N, C-alpha and C positions, 0 to 999 in steps of 0.2 A: 527345627531348629534344635540346637545341642545344648540343653541346660539352660539355666537363668543367666542373663546377662546382667553385669553390674555397670552402672554408670560411671565412666571414667573421666579424666579431665580433657582429654582429647575430643570424647563425646560432647562434653559440654561446650567446647570451643565450636565443633561443628554445629551444634544446635543454636547458638548464640549467631554464627555466620548465616545459618538458614533463616532464622528470624529476622535478621537484618537484611537479607536478600528479599523475603517476601515484602517487608516494610518500604524498602526502596523501590522495588517494582510497583507495589500499589499505590503509593504516595507520588511516585515520580518526582522525589525531592531533588534528586538529580537525573540525568538521562541514564536511560537503562543500560546503555553500553558502557557509560562511565562508571556506573553501580557495578555491573559485571566484572569490569577490569579491576575495580578497586577490592571487590571481593576475591578476586584470583590472587591479588597481591597478599591480601590478608592470610589466604590460604598458604602462600609460600612462607610468610614471616612467621607464622605460628608453627612451622614444620609439620602441617599436616598431609603433605605431599611432598615428596624428594624434590630438591631443587632442580635435579636434571629431568624431572619428569613434568615439572609445572607448567610448561609451555607446550607440551606435546600436542595440546588441542589444535594448535595452530597447523600442525601438520597431520592432522586426522583426516581419515578418508572422509568424514562428513563435511567438513570444512572445505577440503579441495572439491569434493563433489559440489557443493553449493555454489562455489566460486565458477565452476565450469558451466552450470546449468544457467547461471546469469549470463555468462558470455554467449551461450549456444542461443538463448532466447533474444539477445540484443541482435545477434546476426540475422535471425529470421526476421525481426522487425525491421532492420535496416534495408533489407531487399524488397520489401512491400509486400510480403507474403499475406500479411492482414487485410491489405486492400483487396486483394483477390478474394479472400475469404469473404469481405463484407459484400463484394459484388455478387457472388454465389449465393448469400443469404438473400439478398434483395430479389435475385433472379427466381429462385425456387421457392421463397417464401412469399412472394405475391404480396397483397395488400391486408393478408389477414394477421392482425395483431398476434393472436395465440400462436400462430405457426410461425411467426418471425421471431417471438421470444422464445419459443420452445428451441429453434433453430439455434439462436445466440446462446442461449443457456447451455444446450448440448454441446456446442463447439467449444465455448469457453471453459466448460469442464473437462473435456477430452484434453485441450491444450494445457491446461492446469495440472495434468497428469504427468507432464514431460518438462515442465519448467514451473518456478515458483508462481504461487497463485497470485501474489501481489503484482508481480510482472505482467502475467497473463491478463489481470484486469486492467491494468494501465494500458496495454495494447489495445484493449476492445474498447476503452472509453471513448477515442475518436471515431472508432468504427460504428459504436453505438449511437454516437451524436450524428454521424452521417446518415444512419438508417432512420433516426428519429425525425431528422429535418425532411428526408425524402417522402417519408409515409405519414408524416404528422402524427406521431405516437410520442405522447409525454415521456420525458427520460424518467419521471417519478414511476412510471409503470414497468420500467425495464430494468433499472439498475440494481434494486435489491434482489430480484429473482436471478441476475446475472453474477452478481457478488456473491450470493449464496452458493451457486453452482460453481463458481470459481474456486470457493473454499472446500466444497465437498469433492471437486475434481481432483484436488491434491491427494485423496486417497486412492486414485487409481494405480498409482506405482509407487515404488520405494523412493523415487526421485522427485515426487509431487509437492512434498511439504517439508520444511526443516525438521519437524518432529520424526518423521518417517526416514529422512536421510540420517538423523542423528541415532535412531534406535539401534542399528547393528553395531555401532560403535560402544553404545551404552551396555549392550548385551555382553560383549567383548570384556568390557571393564567388569561386569557381574562376575564372568566367569572366573576371573583372577581370584575371587574372595568367595567361591562357592564352599560350602561346608564338606568335609570329607564324605565320600561315597555318592556326592550329588552329580548328576548327570549334567555334563556342559551344555549349555543352550546353543542351538543351531541359529546361525544368522538367516534372516529372510531373503528369498530370492527377488529379483527385481518385480516379478508380477505375482509374487504370493497373494498381496492384498487385493489383486485385481478385482475378483469375484465380489469381495466385500464393497469395493469402490463403485463397481457398477451398480450393485444395489441401492447403495447411498445416493448416487448421482440420479438414478431412476426415481427414488422417493422424493429427492429435493425438487426434481421437475414437476413431477405429479403435484406435489404440494403447492409449488410456486404457481402452477396454472389453474389448480382446482380450488385452493384454499387461499394461499398468500395473496393473490392478486385483489381478492375481496377485502384483504384488511390493509392493503396500501392507502396511502392519502388519496382521497376522492376528489379533492378541490385544489386549485391552484396549482395543478401539475405543470411542472416545468416542460418547455420544449427546448430542444436543443439550439443553441445558437450557431448560426451558419451564416456564411457571407452573404451580404445583401440585406440582412434581417435587423440589421443594427438598431434602427429606431423602435420598431415594434417590440424588439426584444428587451431593451432598457426599460420601457414603459410597463410591458405586460409583467415582467418577472422581477424587476428590481425597483419599479416606481421611479426611475430616472427619466424624465419627460423632456421634451423640447428637441430644437434642432441646433445644428452648427451655424454658429455667427461668429463675423470677423469684427473686432474691435481695435481701432487706431488709438494709440496712445498721444495725446495732445501735449503741448508745451505747458499747459497748465495742470495737468492730471497730477494727482499726489502718488500715483503709482510709478512715476518717473523715480529712478533711484532704488526702487524695491528691487527684492529677489523675487523669483516666481512664487517661492513657498510662502513669502509674507503676503502676496498679492491673494493667494488662495485662501488664506486665513481671515480676510477681511468679510464683514457682514454682508451676505446676500450673494457672495461670490459664486459665479457658475463653474461648471468644471473647466478647466484649463486644459486643453488638448494639444495645442500647436503654438509655436511662436516663430515670428520672422523678424529678427533685429538687422544685422549687418551682413548674416550669412544667408544661406538658402532657408526657406522654410522648412520646418521639420516638426515631426509630432514628438510627443513625450518629452516637453523641454525639462532639462535638469534644474532642481531645487534651488541651486545656487546662480542660473541664469539671471543676469540683471536686466531690466526693463528701461529702455530709455526713450526719449521722444522719438516718435516715428515708429516705434515697435508696434507690430500687428499682432494680435492675439486672436487665436482660433479657441472659442469656448463652446461648450454645450450648455442649453437651459432653455426656457420658455422665453418667448419674445418679451413677455412681461419681466421676467427676472432679469433677463439681459439688458433691457432698456432702462431699469432702474439702476442696475450697477453702473451702467454707461453715464447716465445723469449724475449719479453720486459721485463718480469718479472722474468726471469731464473727460469721457472717452468718446470717440466718434464710432457710432454704429453704421457699418458698412452696408450699402443695400443689398449687395450679393457676395458670394465668396469669389473675390477676385485673386487672392493670395494663395488660399488652400484649397482651392476647388479640385485639383488633381489628386492633393494628399487624401482628401476624405471620400475619393471615389471608392465604392464598395469593392471593385475589384483589385484595389490596392490596399485597403486599411479597413478595419473595423472592429467590432466587438469580439471578444473571445473570453473563454473561462480556463483558468490556470489554477491547477490544484497543487497544494505543497504537500508532497508525499512523506512517509515515514522515512527518517535518514537525511532529509534536506538539511543543507548546512544553513539556510535561512530560519529554521525554527528557533525562536527565541530572540530574534532579531526584530525591529521595529522596522516598519515600511521605510522610514527615513534612513535608517541605518542600512538598510539593504540596498539602497540607491537603485531601485529597480528601472528608472526612467533613464539615468546616465549609464547604467552597465547593460541594460537589455532592451531599453526602447520601449517600455510598456508603462502606460498610464493606469494605475490602479483607480477604478471608479467606485467600488463597493466591494465588501467582503462578505460572502455567504458563509457564515461560521455557527454549525449547529442550529439553534432556535431562532438565531437573528440574522438580520441583514445590516451591516453596518455601513453607513453611508458618510458619516462626520468623523471629524479626527482622526483620518485614516493615517497620518503620517506618524501618529503616537502609538498605533495598533502594532501589538506584538504579534508576529506571525505564529500559529500553531499548526501542527499536523492535521491535515483535512481542510484546511482553509480553501475555500473555492475564490480567487481572486477574479473579479469581473474588471477586465482591463480593455484598453483601446491601444492599438498599435498597428503597424503596417505588418501584413502577412510575411513579409521577408524577415523583420525582426523576430515574429512570432515563430518561424520555422527555426531560427537560431535557439529561440527560448526551448522549442520542443526537443532539441538535442542535448539539453542541458539536463543532467540526472537531478537537480534540485527543483525541477518543476515537471508536472505532467499536463500537457496541453489536452484539455478534454474536447475542444471545439474542432470540428471538422474543417480545416484550413486549406485553402487552394495552394498546394506546393507540389512540386516534382517529386518523384520518388528518388531516393538518394542513390541506391545503386541495383536498380532492378535487373541489370545485366548480371548481377552476381547470385541471383536467386538459385541457380543450378549448383552453385558450389554450397551455398547455405543448406540447402535440402540435403544434399549427398553427404556433407560432413555430419548433419545431424542423423542421418540414417546410419552412417559408419559407426557413430557412437553407440546406437542401439545395438547394431549388429555384433560389436565387440562384446557388449554385456551379454547379449543373448545367445549368439550363435557361438561365440568362442570362449564364454565364460571368464572374460577378463575383469579385473577388480572395477568396481563402479567407478571410482575416482580416476582411474587411469583411461578407461574408455571415454568418459565425459571429456576430461581434458584433452584426448587426441582429438575429438571433434572440435573442441574451442580452438585449439591451437592451428587445426587445420583452416578454419574460417580465417584467422589472422594471416596465415601465410599465403592464402588465395585472395587477399584484398576484400574479403566480406567486411570485416573490422581492421582499422588501425589498432596498433597495440595501445596507443592512448585511450582509443574508444572502448576497447576491451577492459582496460582498468576502469574507465569511467562506468562501465555497465555493471560493476560490481557493487553491492550494498556493502560497503565496509564495516556499517553499523551492525549488520547482521552476521557478518563473518566475526568480528570481535565479540560479539554477544555469545555465540556459539562456543567459540574457542576459549573465552574466559570463564564460562560456567563448567566446562567439562571436568576441570580439577575439584569443583566443590562436590560433584556426583561421585568423583573417584574418592574423594576423602569420606563422604558418607557410607562407602561401602568397606574400604580398608580399615576405618576405624571401628566398625561395627555399629555406627549410628543408626543406619536403616534397619537393621535386625533388631536393636534396641527399641525404636519406634514402634516398629510391627508387634514387638513383645507386649508393649504397653496397650497397644490398640486392641490386639485380641483378648487381652487381660480384661478390657472394659466391656467389650462387644459380646464376649463368649463365643460359643461355636455357631456359626452361622453358615447357611447354606452356600454353595458355589455361585449360584446365579444371584443371590443377594449380595456377595461380596464384588461381583462384577458390576452390579449396578451401582454399588457404592463406590467403587473406582471410577466407574464412567462420569458419576456426579461430581465427584472429587476433582478430576481432571478438567470438568467443565467449569467449576467454580474457580480453580486456580488460573484458568487460561483467560478468565473474564476480568481479572484483577492484575495479571502480570503477562509477560510474553509467552507464547505457546512453547518455546524453545525452553524458557526457564522452567515453565511446569513440567516439561517433559524429563529435564536433568534432575528435578527434585522427586519426581513421583515414580519413574521406572525403577530406581533401587528398591524404594519401598514396597511396589507392587510385586517385584521378584521375590523378595524376602517374605511377603505375605503368602505367595504361592508355595514357596517351600515350606512354611510352617503349617499350612492347611492341607498339603497334598495335592495342591491344584497344579496346573500346567503353568510354569513360570513365563515362558514365551508367549503365551497367550494373555496374561495379565499385563505383561509389558505392552503388547500390542494394543490392548484396551486402552491403555494410557496415551500412546502415541497417536491413536485415532481419536481418543475423546478429547484430547487438546485442540483439535480442529473444530469442536463444537463451540463455536464463537460466533453466535447469531444474535444475541439478546442485546448487546451492547456494541457501540461503534469503536471499541477498543482493538479488535482485530484490524491490521493495517488494509485489508480489503474494505471493510466497513467504513474505516475513516476516509479512505480514497474516494468513495462514491457518495458520501454522505452531502458534500457541498453541491456537486454537480446534479444530484437527484433532489435536492432541495428537502432532505429528510430532517426530521427531528428524532431526538433519543427515543421519544414514546413510539415512533413509527418501528425502531428496531425492537423494541421490547414486544410490540403487538404482534408484530409478524414472526421475529425470531423465538419468541417464548414457545410457541408450539412446535415451530421448527426444530428445536433443540429436542423436544420430546421424540419427534418423528426420527430424529437422527440417532439418538441412543437407542431407540427400540429397534430400528433397522440394523444398526452396527452390532448390537449383542445377539440378534437372531442370526445374522450371517457368521459372525465368529463362531458360534456354537455349531452352526451348520458345517463350515468349512473345515474347522479345526478341532 
């Protein structure tokens, strides 16, 4: 570093915005994408980045590459490639739990190297559910190892995780602000990180099989919900017992003139799953549906509960299912688990506001949320990321839900593959994208977008489906934070922070500094998004390397890989996604993920120093 840096007004503004960003991300006082956009606007209003460069992030290679990767992943999913994968794992894994888990973890890890790890995990949730059901292996024994390997698998290539996709753009930004005489940093190639990623994936696999499984919850392991297991699944996992009954509303019943939601709130009311008034009988009656004389209600509960409710409300309990027999046939309808993913538009809405029955045909019977299972007052419950909704619906309606990006269906459901005839096109255009990057050395974003548009042109996806496949929250988060990173570089804020830090800690060895950066990246990614942590810490790490004579590219890579060390808390989107279906609690992540974090940092630093 050239001379002593003095704190300027622009630096103070950047530091204030940096603190505001960390506070907003850590507390989630507003959604993180809203926070990121607000910070970008403030950067522009304060003149910290020229106005004609403020929105360059939206056209950056990193953002375009992320969009293309999401579309490519959706195309592979739409053609049923994952079902072929599931069949192969069952065929070659046999009935050995260890072998099946190893094959699942290895497969999801490799897949995560070529698409976003959250998307890979979402694809494998129904695959894992199917295998769990067939082999009678609790989901709680499988999902944390799979989730951890999905996170680690993102380090196999430079397109496997958002931080690595973003890294080369951040390096280019840093090159514009290098001190005189400093050598420009070279961007990383597609497979520059592969030796490190392979070692990390092997370490995660061995840890999961040899140590992690012993630390997973031993009791109450959930089994996958599957068609035909509705009754036992309700009772064993969620404590919802009983059978389906029919109740006829008589002329004297106080329910006459009530709405469905009002009837559900009565004392002792069973679960109301179906209704038949003047129209055809149907499941998931809308909350505003009126109940009249002669209406038949399909309810679930114990015979005593239903009997008491019938007597109290002058309803006639039918001796058998005459109206709803076909609707409740397991081949047509049943139990499912639906997860609310990061970026869902439903986050922050109550179940009543979301109108899940009228819009999607699903009745929510319970919510598996972190440490608790919520079964009462469901309509007023505010939906959160990672909520696992235990629902009842027809398989046809659930198939439509599975195509909506606001949900991830974690249950293996009987449905036809959507476009298996297009699998050749999907695989071919994915291979084309890889060839353009590796064989012809095309720019990453151009190559990936060529594969993505090829899938659209050949009908693997429609253009609307391609738009739906993109997590616009991730896109805006990345694009909006890039100007803050640029401002940290150009105003000298990153260099000033490094100067102050080195003044406090003094002269420390290279390995000590690497460990400190890896720990710092881990701490940041536990309280904020990995994208945000990468944008904020890469400029600082590069300036530390310049000041201490270390390799700036290596220090930047430590940050980009370190922000994937997110195993201790369910704050990473992958961990949030599997928490509900796996029935995990926060302490499960802390117990299993604490040691995994140590293994990850050790293997990462060892391989980085061997390779670079």
